[in-house]
N, C-alpha and C positions, 0 to 999 in steps of 0.2 A: 605419378605417371611416368611413362618411358622417355619423355622428351629430354630430361636432364641426362640420362644414360646415353641417348643418341647423340646429343651435342658433344659429349666427350668421346664416346666409342667410335663415332664416324671418323674422327680425326686420326685415330689409331689404325683404322681400316685403310685409310689413304696412305699414311706414312707412320710406320711403327717405330717411332723414336720418342724419347721423353718430352721433346719440345712440341709435339704435334698438337695437344689441346691448347697450348699457349698460343701457337701460330694461328690456329683456327679461331680462337676467341678474339685475338687481335684483329684478324680480318673482319669479323662480324662487328666488333666494337668500332673499328675505324669507319665502317660502312654506315653505322647508325649515327655516329658523331658527325660524319660528313653530311648526312641528311639534316641533322640539327643545325649545323653551321650554315648550310646553304639556305635553309628556311629563315634563319636569323638575318642573313645577308640581304635577302629580299625584303624583309620587314623593317630592317633598321638601315636605311641608306645614308644616314648621317655619319655612321661609323665606317672607317676604311675596312673593306671586306677582309683584308689579310689580318687585321686586328681581331676580328670576330673568329676567323678560322683558327688562328694560333691560340686564342684564349679558350675556345671550346675544346681544342685538342689537348691543352696542357694543364687545365685545371686539375689540382690533386685528385678530386673525386672522379674526373674524366679518366685520368690515368688508372684509377682504381678499377675501372671497367675492363681493364686488360689483364686482370689477375683472375685465374680460374677459381671462382668461388660463387656460391649461389646467387648473391645479389648482383654480381657482375653479369651473369647470364640473363637475369631478369631485366637489367638495365638495357640490354640490347633491344628488348621488345618494348620497354617503356618509352624509349625515344620516339618511335613512330606513333605510339599511342597518343602521346602528348602533342606531337605535331598535328595529328588529325583532330584531337580534341580542341585545340586552339583554333584551328581552321574552321571547324564545324560550328563552334559557338559564335554568336553574333558579336564578335570582337573587332573584326576587320570588314570593311565594306566589300572588298573583293576577295573572295576565297580563291585559294590556289589549288585545292584538291577537289576532285569530284565528290559530291556528297556520299554517293553509294559506295565508292571506294573507301572513303573515310570511315563509314560505319562498318564496312567489312574489316578494316584494319583494327578498329576498336574491339570488335569481337574476337578476332584472331589473337591479338596480343594479350587480351584478358585471359583467355584459357591457356595460352602458352605460359604466362607468368604464374598462373595458378599451380602449374606443375613444378615451379622453381622456388617460389617464395610465398609465404602466407599473407604478405602485404597486398596481394592481388585484390583483396576484398575492397580496398580503398578505391579502386578503379570503377567499381560498379555504380556508386552513387554519382560519380563524376560523369559517367556515361549518361545517367539518367537526366542530368542537366541539359545535355544535348538534345535528347528527345523532347524535353519540356520546352526548350527555348526555340528550337528550329522549326518544328512542324506542329505547333500547338493549334494552329488554325486550318490545317490541311490533313484530313485523315488519310487520304490516298497516299500522299507523300510519306506520312508517318509510317504506314504499313510497309511501303517499299524500303524505308530506312531500317525498320525492324527486320525485314527479310534479309537484307544485306548483312545486318549485324548477326543474325542467327546463323547465316552461312559461315561467317568468320568464326563464330563460337564453335560450330560443329567441326570445322576443319581442325581447329586447335585441340578439340577434344579427342580426335582420332588416336592420339598416342596415350590417352587415358583408358582406352578400351581394354588392353591387356591387364590393367590393374583391376578393372571392374570384373573381369573374368577370373581373377585369382581367388582361390579359396581363402587365402590369408589376408584378404582385404582389410578386415577389421582387427587384425592383431596389433597394429600400431594405431593408437587412438590420438590423433592430432587435437581432438577436442579438449584434451587436458591442458592445452596451451591457452584456453579461454577461461579466464578467472575474473572475478570482480575485484578491482583494485581502486578503492575509494580514495586512497592517498595520492592519486595522480593529480589532484586539483592544483598542486604547486608546480607542475611540470610545464606550464605554458611558456614561460620565458626560455626554458631549455629547448622546447620543441621549435619555437620561432627562430632562435639563434642557430640551431643545428640545421634547420631547413634552409636558411639563407647561406649557411656555410658551404652548402653544396656548390654554390657559384662563387666562392671566395677561396683564398689561399689558406685553407685550414691545415697548415703543415704539422702542428703537434700531433694530430691523429695519425699521420703517416710516418712520423718519427717513432711513434710508439712510446710506451712508458719504460720498457726494460732496456732498450738499446739506444735511446736518444743521445746519452752522453758518450757512448761508444762510437756512434756515428760522427758526432762532433769532433771527437779526438782523432778518429781515423781520417776524416776529411776536414781538417782544420780550416782550410781555405773557405769552407762553406759558412763559417760562423757569422760573418757580417751579412751574408745573403739571407740566412735563416732568421736572423734578428729583424732585418728589414721586412721580410715577407710575413713574419709574425705580427708586426705592427700593421702591415697592409691588410692582412686577413681580418683583424679586428676592425679596421677602418672600413673595409668593404661591407661587413655585416652592418655596421653602423649606418653607412650610406644607404643600403638597401631598405633598412627600417625607416630611416629619415625620408627616403623617397616615397614611401608609402603614404606620407601625410602632406606632401607638397601638391600644389596645383600644377597639373601637367596636361596640356591640351593635345598632346601627341595621340594620334589615332590608336585606339585600342588600350590605352593605358588604364583608364577608369574601369573598363570591363575586365581586363586581366587582373587588376587589383582586387575586384570582387571575387574572381575565380580563385585567386591566391588566398583571400580571406576565408572563403568557404572551405578550401583545402586545409587550412590551419585549424579551423573549428572541427572539421571531420577527423583530422589527425589527433587533435587534442582529446576528443571524446572516445576515440578508438582505444586509446591506452587505458581507459577505465576497464577494459575487457581483455587485456593482454597480460600474459604471465611475464612478459619482458618489459623493461623500462624503455623510455624513448631514446635508445641508442640509435645513432645515425644510420647504421646499416639496416635497421629494421624498417625504415621507410625510404631507402635509397632509390626506389623506383620513381619517387616524386622529383628527383633531381632535375630532370629537363625543364620543369616549370620555373623554379627559381633562376636557373641559367638563362632562360628566355627573358624573364622579368628583369634580370640584371642589366640588360642592354638599354632599358629605359633610363636607368640611373646613369649609365655612362653617357648617353646622349644628353641628359640634363647637365652633366659636368662639362661636356664638350661645348655646350652653349654658353656656360658660365665663365669658363676660363680657357685661355689659349695654352696654358701649361698642362692641361689634362692629357692631350695626345702624347707629348714627350714623356710624361709620367707613366702612361699606359705602356709605352714602348719599353721603358726601363723595367717596369714590373714584369712584363713578359720575358725579357732577357733574364732577369733574376730567377723567374719561375723555371725556365729551361735549364739554367745552371744548377738550380736546386735538384731537379730530376736527374741530371747527370751525376751529381755528387752522391745522391741517395742510391742511384743505380749502381754506381761503382762499389759502394759499401755492400749492397745486397748481393751483387755478383760474387763478391769475395767471401761472404759470410752466411747468407741465408738462401741463396738461390739453389736450384736443383743441381747446379754445377759443383756444389760442395760434396755431393755424393751421387754423381751421375751414374757411375758404374753399378751401383746397387739398384737404381731404377731400371737400367737396361736389363739387369738380371731378372728383375720382377716381371718385366714385359716378355722376355724370352721364355720364362716358365709360366706365364699367365698366372702368377701367384702374388696378389697384392699383400699378403701377409708378410712377405719378405721385407716390406717397408714398414708395416704396422697393422694393427687390427682396427676395425671400425666399431662404432657403438653397437651396430646391429649384431656383431659377433658376440658381444656380451649379453645383449637382450635376447637373442635367439629369434628375432623377427625383424622385418623392415629391410630385407636384403634387396 
């Protein structure tokens, strides 16, 4: 569809500089993360609101949503999707979002993500849970919900119309990504740990495998911070898994746990039909769900120990320092500022081949 092109090209229309798509994406990402933080603040009143805001904004995978890449654009739409999903399901007694607006957002976000990442298919059965649980005894309300959902779907599909009208529609066959992979049976622990890692300090992923030692040597002051956050990241995943099995009478915990369990099962079986393995970026759109769930675990710790809050504050401080150090390294070595003149030249001549060629250039289709 045309949505991905529009999300990038519109920024260049407004301001024709190399930073435009980054600025535009960061504005959208900040807006979606703000919505998530605000929703969490309302639902989790035992945790200081500023802790929630800073944590949501500075988690490594939240920062990943500010980098121009397909999953990051999809994440922008997945946040409102999961906010509405949680609010529409019978998790909390008092909903915060009008039901029909919620259904509209579910439909709109699904077809928007459809044009950005193949993981959109995971959202369809989750939406089905809402229809089954919310209006199972009222046909009239169910039809109204379906109507709002279809309107959202239709608006999101508008940018797909040019693709449908294109004669080369079937030249690129994404169906080749669907294969039977029976050896996926052993991936459940990987899927569970990576899903929970979205709400933890999973710093090894963002240090990468090629440059992590260069980063450490370049920003040597970060070493103790990285070691501490590495331990914290593993501890957080362990805490989230442990919290899954404890008795917690907090409103919505049991229902959200069931939703998370259904999501894990759905994700596990989906990889039996995927050409890719369970890499984190392939199901990044699910990140808002474990992030929301993580605050139940933090509330549990806050009730158990007076040291939890000071520890959380220290972790947040270390997280911010980590991003500063990583940002300094990236600015000097891997950012667009290492070769900005070349990018400006490509923009002025409207010729992306000055920077490099795309796979579509080699294939002869998929432009």
